[in-house]
N, C-alpha and C positions, 0 to 999 in steps of 0.2 A: 301236888296234892296238898301243901300246905296253904295255900290260897283256897281251895276248897274248904278245907278244915275251919277256915276263918269265916268264908262265906256263909256257909251252912251251919256255922256254931256247932259242929258236931266234933267226935273223936276221929282220929286217923282210921280207926277201926270200923267205924259205922260209916264214913264215907267210903271204904273200900268195898263194905257191904253193899250201899246203896249202887255202884256201880256193879258189883259180882251180880246182883239181882235185877238189874237192868232198869232201875230207876233212873239212872244216869248213864250216860255214854260219852267216851271220850277218845281222843286220838294222840299218836305221839309224832304225828308229821314233822312238827317243829323241832323235834329231838326231847321236848318236855312235855309229859302229860298235860293235856288241856282239854277242858270242856266248855263248849260254846255257852256264853253267858246268858243266852237267849233260853236255854234248857233249864235255868233256876228262875222262879218267880217268887217274890215275897221270901226270899231266903230259904226256899225249899225247891226241890225237882219238881218240875211241871208234871201234874199228877196224870195227865193223858200220856205222857211220853212213854212209860214202862209198855204197855200194850203194843203201842206201835213199834218200838224198838223189838220186841219179841215177833212180831209178824213179821218184820223185814229181815230178822237173822234166821227165822226160819224158812224165809224164802232163798237164803243162801248169801246174803250181804253180808260183808266185812263190816267191821265197825266204821272204818274212814267210808265207805259206802252209804251206810245209814245215815251218817253225818251229813254228807254231801246232798242225800237224797231229802231228807229235811229241811235245808236250808236252801235248795235249789226252787225256781219257778216251775211251778206244774201246770199244765195247760187245762188239765180236768178239774182241779180246783179253782184255778183262776188267782193263784199266789202260791207261795211257797207251802209245804205241807206244815211247818213249825208255824206261820203265821195262822194257818187254819186252826191248828191246835189251841193256840194262844186265844182265837175267836170261839173256842168251845165246839169246834166241829170235828170231834174226835172219829165219829162212824164214818163220814165221808172220807178223811184221811186213811182210815184203816181199811176202807173198801178200795180204795185206788192202790194202797200198799198189796193187798191181797192177789189183786192182779198183776202183779210183779213176778210172783213166784214161777 
């Protein structure tokens, strides 16, 4: 969390709210809570990430599964979902995510 506070230049409370409200998602797989750096663009959470996180969590994905899906190559998208989001293709990403329910 201290690294996120520095990168986002926000208070710890605000960073926790961003996570609680699904603007960011992270994992404790390595023992320490971490958010993939690709989810942060220009020192802010990627704006199209929140809705995608919510769609996947509504489909029953755990936080680790959401992160794995976003970072893995997807045949239908022709790239990873996070790369598609970064390229501005949130509708296509969410359409694929909805089929996973």
